[in-house]
C-alpha positions as YAML, in Angstrom:
chain: A
units: angstrom
residues:
- id: 1
  name: MET
  ca: [57.01, -95.54, 45.58]
- id: 2
  name: SER
  ca: [56.78, -95.73, 42.27]
- id: 3
  name: LEU
  ca: [59.77, -93.67, 39.46]
- id: 4
  name: PHE
  ca: [57.07, -91.16, 38.69]
- id: 5
  name: GLU
  ca: [56.57, -90.41, 42.54]
- id: 6
  name: LYS
  ca: [60.38, -90.03, 43.65]
- id: 7
  name: ILE
  ca: [60.84, -87.21, 41.00]
- id: 8
  name: SER
  ca: [57.39, -85.59, 41.73]
- id: 9
  name: HIS
  ca: [58.94, -85.89, 45.47]
- id: 10
  name: GLN
  ca: [62.32, -84.33, 44.61]
- id: 11
  name: ALA
  ca: [60.84, -81.64, 42.26]
- id: 12
  name: THR
  ca: [61.63, -78.73, 44.22]
- id: 13
  name: THR
  ca: [65.28, -79.84, 44.92]
- id: 14
  name: LEU
  ca: [65.97, -80.07, 40.89]
- id: 15
  name: THR
  ca: [68.69, -77.99, 39.12]
- id: 16
  name: PRO
  ca: [67.15, -76.07, 35.66]
- id: 17
  name: SER
  ca: [69.61, -78.95, 34.20]
- id: 18
  name: GLU
  ca: [67.80, -81.77, 36.01]
- id: 19
  name: ARG
  ca: [64.54, -80.78, 35.26]
- id: 20
  name: ARG
  ca: [65.29, -80.57, 31.31]
- id: 21
  name: LEU
  ca: [67.05, -84.06, 31.61]
- id: 22
  name: VAL
  ca: [63.60, -85.25, 33.87]
- id: 23
  name: GLU
  ca: [60.98, -83.26, 31.02]
- id: 24
  name: ASN
  ca: [63.54, -85.85, 28.65]
- id: 25
  name: VAL
  ca: [62.60, -88.68, 30.44]
- id: 26
  name: ILE
  ca: [58.61, -88.27, 31.04]
- id: 27
  name: ASP
  ca: [58.39, -87.61, 27.33]
- id: 28
  name: SER
  ca: [60.04, -90.57, 26.28]
- id: 29
  name: PRO
  ca: [60.53, -92.85, 28.88]
- id: 30
  name: THR
  ca: [60.90, -95.79, 26.71]
- id: 31
  name: THR
  ca: [64.48, -94.44, 24.60]
- id: 32
  name: ALA
  ca: [65.24, -92.95, 28.45]
- id: 33
  name: ALA
  ca: [65.28, -96.94, 29.39]
- id: 34
  name: LEU
  ca: [66.99, -97.80, 26.58]
- id: 35
  name: GLY
  ca: [69.56, -95.79, 26.35]
- id: 36
  name: THR
  ca: [72.97, -94.97, 27.95]
- id: 37
  name: ALA
  ca: [72.92, -91.48, 30.27]
- id: 38
  name: GLY
  ca: [75.26, -90.06, 28.14]
- id: 39
  name: GLU
  ca: [72.75, -90.17, 25.39]
- id: 40
  name: LEU
  ca: [69.92, -89.01, 28.09]
- id: 41
  name: ALA
  ca: [72.46, -86.18, 28.69]
- id: 42
  name: ARG
  ca: [72.66, -85.43, 24.89]
- id: 43
  name: ALA
  ca: [69.29, -85.11, 24.40]
- id: 44
  name: ALA
  ca: [68.46, -82.38, 27.12]
- id: 45
  name: GLY
  ca: [71.54, -80.56, 26.11]
- id: 46
  name: VAL
  ca: [73.35, -81.16, 29.91]
- id: 47
  name: HIS
  ca: [76.39, -82.81, 30.81]
- id: 48
  name: GLU
  ca: [76.15, -86.66, 31.41]
- id: 49
  name: ALA
  ca: [77.19, -86.11, 35.24]
- id: 50
  name: THR
  ca: [73.80, -84.12, 35.49]
- id: 51
  name: ALA
  ca: [72.28, -87.52, 35.16]
- id: 52
  name: SER
  ca: [73.91, -89.83, 37.43]
- id: 53
  name: ARG
  ca: [73.42, -87.24, 39.90]
- id: 54
  name: LEU
  ca: [70.19, -87.21, 38.86]
- id: 55
  name: ALA
  ca: [69.82, -90.69, 39.69]
- id: 56
  name: LYS
  ca: [71.37, -90.50, 43.32]
- id: 57
  name: LYS
  ca: [69.20, -87.47, 44.15]
- id: 58
  name: LEU
  ca: [66.30, -89.70, 43.12]
- id: 59
  name: GLY
  ca: [67.29, -92.53, 45.38]
- id: 60
  name: PHE
  ca: [69.39, -94.77, 43.34]
- id: 61
  name: GLU
  ca: [72.78, -96.17, 43.90]
- id: 62
  name: SER
  ca: [73.70, -95.64, 39.71]
- id: 63
  name: TYR
  ca: [72.46, -94.49, 36.61]
- id: 64
  name: ALA
  ca: [72.23, -98.25, 36.04]
- id: 65
  name: ALA
  ca: [69.90, -98.82, 38.86]
- id: 66
  name: PHE
  ca: [67.57, -95.83, 37.59]
- id: 67
  name: ARG
  ca: [67.37, -97.31, 34.25]
- id: 68
  name: ASP
  ca: [66.41, -100.35, 35.33]
- id: 69
  name: ALA
  ca: [63.44, -98.73, 37.43]
- id: 70
  name: LEU
  ca: [62.79, -96.65, 34.21]
- id: 71
  name: ARG
  ca: [62.83, -100.34, 32.20]
- id: 72
  name: ASP
  ca: [60.96, -102.20, 35.21]
- id: 73
  name: GLU
  ca: [58.23, -99.64, 35.23]
- id: 74
  name: PHE
  ca: [57.86, -98.82, 31.52]
- id: 75
  name: ILE
  ca: [58.87, -101.47, 29.29]
- id: 76
  name: ALA
  ca: [56.73, -104.67, 30.49]
- id: 77
  name: THR
  ca: [53.56, -102.47, 29.58]
- id: 78
  name: ARG
  ca: [54.81, -101.62, 26.03]
- id: 79
  name: GLU
  ca: [54.99, -104.49, 23.69]
- id: 80
  name: THR
  ca: [51.72, -103.77, 22.30]
- id: 81
  name: ALA
  ca: [51.53, -100.01, 22.39]
- id: 82
  name: THR
  ca: [55.17, -101.02, 20.04]
- id: 83
  name: ARG
  ca: [53.40, -103.07, 17.76]
- id: 84
  name: PHE
  ca: [50.58, -100.65, 17.08]
- id: 85
  name: GLU
  ca: [52.94, -98.12, 16.84]
- id: 86
  name: LYS
  ca: [55.04, -99.74, 14.56]
- id: 87
  name: THR
  ca: [52.16, -100.52, 12.25]
- id: 88
  name: ILE
  ca: [50.49, -96.56, 12.13]
- id: 89
  name: ALA
  ca: [53.89, -95.24, 11.67]
- id: 90
  name: GLU
  ca: [53.58, -97.21, 8.01]
- id: 91
  name: SER
  ca: [51.31, -95.45, 7.10]
- id: 92
  name: THR
  ca: [51.30, -92.14, 5.61]
- id: 93
  name: SER
  ca: [48.41, -89.41, 5.42]
- id: 94
  name: ASP
  ca: [48.46, -86.13, 3.37]
- id: 95
  name: THR
  ca: [46.04, -84.58, 5.34]
- id: 96
  name: ILE
  ca: [45.67, -82.52, 8.62]
- id: 97
  name: LEU
  ca: [42.74, -85.09, 10.03]
- id: 98
  name: GLY
  ca: [44.78, -88.24, 9.24]
- id: 99
  name: GLU
  ca: [47.86, -86.64, 10.73]
- id: 100
  name: LEU
  ca: [46.04, -85.63, 13.74]
- id: 101
  name: ALA
  ca: [44.61, -88.61, 14.20]
- id: 102
  name: ARG
  ca: [47.66, -90.51, 13.87]
- id: 103
  name: VAL
  ca: [50.01, -88.71, 16.66]
- id: 104
  name: GLU
  ca: [46.87, -88.70, 18.77]
- id: 105
  name: THR
  ca: [46.09, -92.40, 18.80]
- id: 106
  name: GLN
  ca: [49.85, -92.50, 19.58]
- id: 107
  name: ALA
  ca: [49.25, -90.53, 22.78]
- id: 108
  name: LEU
  ca: [46.47, -92.24, 23.80]
- id: 109
  name: GLY
  ca: [47.69, -95.26, 23.83]
- id: 110
  name: ARG
  ca: [50.79, -94.42, 25.87]
- id: 111
  name: ILE
  ca: [48.45, -93.20, 28.77]
- id: 112
  name: GLU
  ca: [48.58, -96.55, 30.79]
- id: 113
  name: GLU
  ca: [52.57, -95.77, 30.74]
- id: 114
  name: PHE
  ca: [51.93, -93.11, 33.29]
- id: 115
  name: ILE
  ca: [48.29, -93.49, 35.07]
- id: 116
  name: THR
  ca: [47.13, -96.77, 36.35]
- id: 117
  name: PRO
  ca: [43.26, -97.66, 36.78]
- id: 118
  name: GLU
  ca: [43.59, -97.62, 40.88]
- id: 119
  name: GLN
  ca: [44.87, -93.45, 40.61]
- id: 120
  name: ILE
  ca: [41.50, -93.05, 38.28]
- id: 121
  name: ALA
  ca: [39.75, -94.56, 41.38]
- id: 122
  name: GLU
  ca: [41.39, -92.67, 43.66]
- id: 123
  name: ALA
  ca: [40.91, -89.33, 41.89]
- id: 124
  name: ALA
  ca: [37.39, -90.50, 41.79]
- id: 125
  name: GLN
  ca: [36.89, -91.50, 45.17]
- id: 126
  name: ILE
  ca: [38.30, -88.20, 46.41]
- id: 127
  name: LEU
  ca: [35.70, -86.43, 44.53]
- id: 128
  name: MET
  ca: [32.73, -88.69, 44.93]
- id: 129
  name: SER
  ca: [33.69, -88.23, 48.81]
- id: 130
  name: ALA
  ca: [34.15, -84.17, 48.95]
- id: 131
  name: ARG
  ca: [30.86, -82.38, 50.27]
- id: 132
  name: ARG
  ca: [31.99, -79.87, 47.85]
- id: 133
  name: ILE
  ca: [33.78, -79.81, 44.47]
- id: 134
  name: PHE
  ca: [35.90, -77.11, 42.86]
- id: 135
  name: VAL
  ca: [37.67, -77.04, 40.20]
- id: 136
  name: TYR
  ca: [40.23, -74.57, 38.38]
- id: 137
  name: GLY
  ca: [40.77, -74.27, 35.00]
- id: 138
  name: TYR
  ca: [42.68, -71.68, 33.46]
- id: 139
  name: GLY
  ca: [43.06, -71.09, 29.60]
- id: 140
  name: ASN
  ca: [42.33, -73.72, 27.04]
- id: 141
  name: ALA
  ca: [41.72, -76.06, 30.72]
- id: 142
  name: GLU
  ca: [38.72, -74.04, 31.26]
- id: 143
  name: VAL
  ca: [36.93, -76.16, 28.69]
- id: 144
  name: LEU
  ca: [37.93, -79.20, 30.98]
- id: 145
  name: ALA
  ca: [37.11, -77.76, 33.65]
- id: 146
  name: LEU
  ca: [33.65, -76.76, 32.95]
- id: 147
  name: MET
  ca: [32.68, -80.28, 31.55]
- id: 148
  name: MET
  ca: [33.47, -81.71, 34.85]
- id: 149
  name: VAL
  ca: [31.48, -79.22, 36.68]
- id: 150
  name: LYS
  ca: [28.58, -80.15, 34.33]
- id: 151
  name: ARG
  ca: [28.99, -84.56, 35.12]
- id: 152
  name: PHE
  ca: [29.88, -84.00, 38.53]
- id: 153
  name: ARG
  ca: [26.41, -82.02, 38.74]
- id: 154
  name: ARG
  ca: [24.46, -84.75, 37.22]
- id: 155
  name: PHE
  ca: [26.11, -86.92, 39.90]
- id: 156
  name: GLY
  ca: [24.43, -84.88, 42.27]
- id: 157
  name: LYS
  ca: [27.49, -83.13, 43.36]
- id: 158
  name: ASP
  ca: [27.51, -79.73, 44.87]
- id: 159
  name: THR
  ca: [30.28, -78.45, 42.23]
- id: 160
  name: HIS
  ca: [31.47, -75.22, 41.01]
- id: 161
  name: GLN
  ca: [33.60, -73.54, 38.66]
- id: 162
  name: LEU
  ca: [36.49, -71.71, 39.94]
- id: 163
  name: ASP
  ca: [37.32, -68.18, 38.68]
- id: 164
  name: THR
  ca: [40.25, -67.06, 36.99]
- id: 165
  name: ASP
  ca: [40.51, -63.67, 39.00]
- id: 166
  name: PRO
  ca: [42.39, -63.54, 41.54]
- id: 167
  name: ARG
  ca: [40.29, -61.43, 43.61]
- id: 168
  name: GLY
  ca: [37.07, -64.01, 42.42]
- id: 169
  name: LEU
  ca: [39.63, -66.80, 42.97]
- id: 170
  name: ALA
  ca: [40.06, -65.55, 46.62]
- id: 171
  name: GLU
  ca: [36.67, -64.42, 47.25]
- id: 172
  name: GLN
  ca: [35.46, -68.49, 46.38]
- id: 173
  name: MET
  ca: [38.34, -69.88, 48.59]
- id: 174
  name: LEU
  ca: [37.10, -68.04, 51.63]
- id: 175
  name: GLY
  ca: [34.96, -70.71, 52.72]
- id: 176
  name: LEU
  ca: [36.86, -73.28, 51.58]
- id: 177
  name: ASP
  ca: [37.00, -76.58, 54.28]
- id: 178
  name: SER
  ca: [38.35, -80.07, 54.77]
- id: 179
  name: ASP
  ca: [35.47, -81.81, 53.55]
- id: 180
  name: ASP
  ca: [35.94, -80.34, 50.29]
- id: 181
  name: ALA
  ca: [38.16, -80.96, 47.25]
- id: 182
  name: VAL
  ca: [39.85, -79.10, 44.72]
- id: 183
  name: LEU
  ca: [40.40, -80.55, 40.67]
- id: 184
  name: SER
  ca: [42.55, -78.50, 38.77]
- id: 185
  name: PHE
  ca: [44.56, -78.90, 35.38]
- id: 186
  name: ALA
  ca: [47.97, -77.49, 34.09]
- id: 187
  name: PHE
  ca: [50.06, -78.23, 30.85]
- id: 188
  name: ARG
  ca: [52.47, -75.95, 29.83]
- id: 189
  name: ARG
  ca: [53.17, -74.16, 33.04]
- id: 190
  name: PRO
  ca: [51.04, -73.99, 36.42]
- id: 191
  name: PRO
  ca: [48.12, -71.86, 35.88]
- id: 192
  name: ARG
  ca: [47.93, -68.47, 37.49]
- id: 193
  name: GLY
  ca: [47.37, -68.90, 41.14]
- id: 194
  name: TYR
  ca: [48.18, -72.30, 41.29]
- id: 195
  name: ALA
  ca: [50.66, -72.30, 44.66]
- id: 196
  name: ALA
  ca: [48.20, -69.74, 46.80]
- id: 197
  name: LEU
  ca: [45.56, -72.51, 45.27]
- id: 198
  name: MET
  ca: [47.41, -75.47, 46.66]
- id: 199
  name: ASP
  ca: [48.68, -73.92, 49.43]
- id: 200
  name: THR
  ca: [44.93, -72.71, 50.25]
- id: 201
  name: ALA
  ca: [43.92, -76.15, 50.40]
- id: 202
  name: LYS
  ca: [47.03, -77.70, 52.25]
- id: 203
  name: GLU
  ca: [46.04, -75.19, 55.43]
- id: 204
  name: VAL
  ca: [42.25, -76.15, 55.55]
- id: 205
  name: GLY
  ca: [43.00, -80.18, 54.57]
- id: 206
  name: ALA
  ca: [40.88, -79.54, 51.95]
- id: 207
  name: LYS
  ca: [41.89, -82.69, 49.35]
- id: 208
  name: THR
  ca: [43.58, -81.91, 46.01]
- id: 209
  name: VAL
  ca: [43.75, -83.39, 42.27]
- id: 210
  name: MET
  ca: [45.80, -82.50, 39.51]
- id: 211
  name: ILE
  ca: [45.56, -83.32, 35.90]
- id: 212
  name: SER
  ca: [48.40, -82.96, 34.04]
- id: 213
  name: GLY
  ca: [50.72, -83.15, 31.31]
- id: 214
  name: LYS
  ca: [54.46, -84.20, 31.62]
- id: 215
  name: LEU
  ca: [54.60, -80.91, 33.85]
- id: 216
  name: GLY
  ca: [53.09, -82.84, 36.68]
- id: 217
  name: ALA
  ca: [56.23, -84.23, 38.51]
- id: 218
  name: LEU
  ca: [57.64, -80.59, 38.56]
- id: 219
  name: LEU
  ca: [54.26, -79.33, 40.23]
- id: 220
  name: THR
  ca: [55.07, -77.27, 43.75]
- id: 221
  name: PRO
  ca: [53.33, -77.01, 45.43]
- id: 222
  name: ARG
  ca: [52.33, -80.86, 44.75]
- id: 223
  name: PRO
  ca: [48.50, -81.97, 44.90]
- id: 224
  name: ASP
  ca: [47.37, -84.76, 46.99]
- id: 225
  name: ARG
  ca: [46.48, -86.72, 43.76]
- id: 226
  name: LEU
  ca: [48.51, -86.39, 40.70]
- id: 227
  name: LEU
  ca: [47.43, -87.50, 37.13]
- id: 228
  name: ALA
  ca: [50.12, -86.92, 34.48]
- id: 229
  name: ALA
  ca: [50.29, -87.79, 30.80]
- id: 230
  name: PRO
  ca: [51.84, -86.00, 28.09]
- id: 231
  name: ARG
  ca: [49.59, -84.99, 25.50]
- id: 232
  name: SER
  ca: [50.50, -85.42, 22.00]
- id: 233
  name: GLY
  ca: [52.40, -83.26, 19.25]
- id: 234
  name: ASP
  ca: [55.19, -80.79, 19.99]
- id: 235
  name: GLN
  ca: [55.69, -79.13, 23.35]
- id: 236
  name: ASP
  ca: [56.53, -76.04, 21.76]
- id: 237
  name: ALA
  ca: [53.83, -76.21, 19.13]
- id: 238
  name: PHE
  ca: [49.86, -77.19, 18.86]
- id: 239
  name: GLN
  ca: [48.53, -79.73, 21.01]
- id: 240
  name: THR
  ca: [45.55, -80.95, 21.85]
- id: 241
  name: LEU
  ca: [42.90, -81.03, 24.88]
- id: 242
  name: THR
  ca: [42.76, -85.07, 23.62]
- id: 243
  name: VAL
  ca: [44.68, -86.93, 26.50]
- id: 244
  name: PRO
  ca: [43.70, -85.05, 29.79]
- id: 245
  name: MET
  ca: [40.10, -85.00, 28.26]
- id: 246
  name: THR
  ca: [40.25, -88.82, 28.15]
- id: 247
  name: ILE
  ca: [41.32, -88.69, 31.63]
- id: 248
  name: CYS
  ca: [38.24, -86.55, 32.62]
- id: 249
  name: ASN
  ca: [36.34, -89.32, 31.21]
- id: 250
  name: ALA
  ca: [37.66, -91.87, 32.91]
- id: 251
  name: ILE
  ca: [37.52, -90.03, 36.76]
- id: 252
  name: VAL
  ca: [33.70, -89.50, 35.40]
- id: 253
  name: ILE
  ca: [33.26, -93.42, 34.55]
- id: 254
  name: ALA
  ca: [35.28, -94.40, 37.53]
- id: 255
  name: ALA
  ca: [33.18, -92.13, 40.04]
- id: 256
  name: GLY
  ca: [29.84, -93.76, 38.94]
- id: 257
  name: LEU
  ca: [31.06, -96.86, 39.78]
- id: 258
  name: THR
  ca: [31.65, -95.81, 43.03]
- id: 259
  name: ALA
  ca: [28.05, -94.97, 44.17]
- id: 260
  name: LYS
  ca: [26.62, -97.12, 40.71]
- id: 261
  name: LYS
  ca: [22.68, -97.18, 42.42]
- id: 262
  name: GLU
  ca: [22.70, -93.60, 43.97]
- id: 263
  name: SER
  ca: [24.59, -92.34, 40.50]
- id: 264
  name: LEU
  ca: [21.81, -93.78, 38.58]
- id: 265
  name: LYS
  ca: [19.26, -92.76, 40.53]
- id: 266
  name: LYS
  ca: [20.82, -89.21, 40.13]
- id: 267
  name: LEU
  ca: [20.75, -88.98, 36.47]
- id: 268
  name: ASP
  ca: [16.81, -90.36, 36.30]
- id: 269
  name: ARG
  ca: [16.02, -88.11, 38.58]
- id: 270
  name: LEU
  ca: [17.66, -85.40, 35.81]
- id: 271
  name: GLY
  ca: [15.99, -86.60, 33.53]
- id: 272
  name: GLN
  ca: [12.77, -86.25, 34.91]
- id: 273
  name: LEU
  ca: [13.68, -82.23, 35.36]
- id: 274
  name: ILE
  ca: [14.85, -81.51, 32.79]
- id: 275
  name: GLU
  ca: [11.12, -82.63, 30.61]
- id: 276
  name: ARG
  ca: [9.61, -80.78, 33.45]
- id: 277
  name: PHE
  ca: [11.52, -77.23, 32.57]
- id: 278
  name: GLU
  ca: [11.47, -77.81, 29.45]
...
């Protein structure tokens, strides 16, 4: 079990102080892996003993063992990204566009620290194997939800965007069954209706896939598949959808590869239908 999975499994048992520590680790895993328990605690504004307690709660004998796991999971894959970050850190820009491009590039360069190709393939397989796909995005995530609905419809999948109104959402979930899959998004906080949606899916045996930012490890109830990577920018300020959109596009490409011939056939048929209707 990866460190990220261990955190996710313990999400419901974490105290507020431990959650702050986890958020710091998720946001800057390399810094946490190279620092001491005291440095991590000070960065999160909690007592040093909290770091040791968190390590033991996650199944490690000591904070040192927890830090070793961080190093094994993140440092080994950071060499190329670190060099690239150093290169762009030495560049300067007086324009909004240049600065945005810089921070987006940094965030995109870190995705593979948090999400593996195997996780992308598993999420794609769940969605392509489902009889119906229900996509739930609240707030800014509605844009991503609409994109995924359109992409999977092009594969011939029976795909629906879920209503954000509680009553409408309840009506759509009335017929949910074990052959279906639910794809959802969560960034700054769990979207309205998230817990009810996950509980309903679990009751009927429907598979759930979640695309999230650093909040992901703390989500409860847990989805069946979680794809979480930090977005660019300050958590308390403006953040874009570039990272989650990249994750979405990776899932779409992986989904097409799971049934390559059938997917191409559907897309060819779509082209014929577009010509007919236009």
